[in-house]
N, C-alpha and C positions, 0 to 999 in steps of 0.2 A: 749477223751479230748473234751470238749465243744468248740464251735466256739469262745466264748468270751475268754476262757482260752488260746486257740491257738493264737488268735490275741494279747492277752496281752503278751504272751511269746515272740512272734515275735517282738513286739514293744519294750518291756523292755530290752531284751538281745541284741538288736541292737543299743539302744540309749546310750548316755553317762551316765555312772553310777552315776555321780554327781546329775542327776535329777531322779534317779531310784525311791527313796522313795516317792517323791512328786507325780510322775506320777502313781506309783502303787496305791496310795491312791485314785487318781482320777478314775482309772479303777475299783477299788473295789466299789466305790460309784456308778459308772455307772452300774455295774453288779447288785447291789442291786436294783437300780431304775428300771432296766429291768426285775425284778422278777426272778433273777438267784442267789439265796443265796449260792448254792453249788459252782458256778463258783467264786463268790466273795470270798468265803473261800479259794478256791484253789489259786486264785490270791494273796491273803494275805500271803499265804505260800511261794510264790516265794522269793528267797533270792537275795540280791544285789550282783552282781559279783565284783570281784576285778578288778583292772585296767588291769592286764595281762590277766585274763580270758575274759574280754570285748574285748581286742585287738584280741584274737583268734576267739571269737564269731563273731565279725564284719568281720574278714577275710573270714570266712566260708559263711557268709550271702552275702558278696559282690562277692565272687567267689565260687559258689557251686561245681566247679570241684576239689576244694582242698580235700574234703572228698574222692572222688573216686581215686585221685592220691595217697593219703595216704593208702587207702585200697588196691590198686593194689600192692604197694610195700610191704605192710604187708603180703599179700598172698604169694609173692615170698619168703620173709624172713622166713615164717613158714615152707617152704620146705627145709630149710638149711641142716638138717641131711642127705638128699639124694644128696647133692651137694659136689663137690670137693672144696679144699681150694681156688682155683682161683676164682670160682664163688661166694663163700662167701665173698671174699675180694671185688669183683666187686659190690655186693649188699650193702656191708657195706659202700663203697665209695658213691654209689648212694643214700643211706639213708642220709649221711652227706650233700650231695649237695642239696637234696630235702628239708631237714629241714632248711638249711641256706637260700635257695631261698624263702621258705614260710615265714621264720622269717622276712626277709627284706620286703617282700610283705605286711605282717601283719602290720609292723611298718609304712609303707608308707600309707596303707589304713586308719590307725588310725588317721592320720594327726597330730600326736604329734610333736611339733617343735624340741624337743631335748630329745628323749626317754632315760632314764637312763640305765646303763648296767644291773642292777638287773632286770628291766622289760624285756630286751632283753633275758636274761638267762631264765626267767620264761616262756616266749613264746616258746623258743627253747625246754625247758624241756617238755612242754605240747604237742608239736608236736611229740617229741620222744615217749612220752607215748601213743599217739594216734596210732602210728605205732605198738607199742608193745602190746597194749591191745584193743580189739575190743569195749569194753564198754566205754572206753574213747573216741574213735572215734565216737561212736554213740551219745555221749553227746556234741560233738562240735557244737557250736551255742547256747547252753544253759548252758555252764560251769559257776560255781560259783567261783571256785578257780583254780589256775594252778595245773595241774597234774604232777607227777614226776615218771620217769621210773627208777627203781632201779636194772634192770637187768632181772627180771622175773615178767612181768605183772605190775599191778598198785600198787602204794604205798597204803597200806590199810588205811592210815590216810587221804587220799584225799577225801573230801566230794563231794557229787553229788547234783544236783538240786532236789527240791521236786518232788517226783513221778518218779525219774529216777531209773533204776535198780541198785541194790547194786553190789559191786565188785565181780568178779568171785571167786569161792572157791579157785582157785589156787593162788589168790592174797592175801588171808587172812592167818594169822598165828593162827591156832586153837590149843590151848594148849591141850596136851594129859593127860589123868588122870593117876596118878601113879599106877603101877601094884600092886596088892595085894600080901602081903608076902607069902600067901598060894598058889598063882598061880604057877603051876609047870613050870619049865624052859623048853621052847620048844626045841625040838631036832634040832640039827644043820643040815641045808640042805646039800645034797651031793655036793662034790666039782665039779665045772663045768668042762666039758671036755676041753682039751687044745685049741681046735678051738673056743669054746664058750668064754673061758677066753681071748683069743687074740682079739676076736671081741669086747668084753666088754672093754678091755684096749684101743682099737682103738676108740670106741665110747666116752669114757671118755676123751681121748686126744683131739678128735674133739670138744667136749664141752668146754674144757679149751681154745682151740685155738679161738673158737667163742667168748667166754667171754673176752679173751684178746683183740681180734680185736674190740669188742664193746667198751672196755675200751679205746683203742687208739682213736677210733672215737669220744668218749665223750670228751677225752682230747683235741683232735684237735678242736672240736667245742668250748670248753671253751676257748682255746687259741685264736681262731678267734674272739670270743665275746670280749675278753680282748683287742685284737688289735683294733677292731672296736671302743670300748669305748675309748681307748687311742687316736685314730684318731679323734673321736668326740671332745674330750677335747682339743687336739692340735688345731683343727679348731676353737674352741671357744676362746682359748687363743689368736690365731692369730687375730681373729676378734676383740676381746677386745683391743689388743695392737694397732690395726689399728685405732679403735675408740678413744683410748687414745691419740695416736699421732695426730689425727685430732683435738681432743679437745684442745690439747696443742697449736696447730697452731692457732686455733680460739682465744684462750686466749691471745696469744702473739699479734695477730692483734688487739684484743679489747684493750689491754694495750697501743699499739701504738696510736690507735685512741683516747683513753682517754688522753694520754700525749699531742697529738696535740690539742685536745679541751681545755685542761687546759692552754696550751701556748697561744692559741688564746684568751682565757678568760683574761689572764694576760695582753696581749698586748692591748686588748680592754679597760680594766680598766685603764691601764697607759695612753692611748690616751684620755679617758674621763677625767682623772685627769688633764692632760695637758690643755685640752680645758677649764676647769673650772678655771684655774689660772688667 
């Protein structure tokens, strides 16, 4: 990556997306004038981030420790099969706390006065995906759209910035070709030994438990997001009600002053008329 492109990426993905297109064109022009047509072409290929992606990008650029914290927890979670149920539950709870903390931090760093619940949910989903998939984590700071964690890696429909690596093979759904009618049916594998069968059942049971615990954690985060959105709206309603009550008081005082002024006006006119008689 050339210096011009690196500088453009740093600036564009940290700046407000409302000015992305205009500033990108200015950087393209500067690169061409500097005799860097290849960099100009690469800058032109940079895509404007969504508001939620920009919030996460800005969080990572304001606090570089975010990526290392997510990576550390992801490394522990990848060792889940070797852990007991208690340790898995502890890590699942730690994951929920970290994602909630970073979501709040991201919305604070973004300086948005009243972030909507949908934005909060997309930021949360992206941080979850960063823990689940290393490629999402690697792209934090240059995300174009929010990523979504569906239980196993990255949602294959989530796009990446220009030049970023494509999703891992485990995240893609590759259709298999239908078998030829003439292909002989493979022989059945021998039945597993009782000990192996018990180990396989235990492994599948642990996988189901892990998936269920992740589902609970996701539901908890969704409920917390809904509660926060409700609190935000309640605060807004209370503020508006207070402003309305204050406006009504000012209106009542203005009416009283207007009535007094009209009374003084009538008395002055009456006095003027009396003097003219």
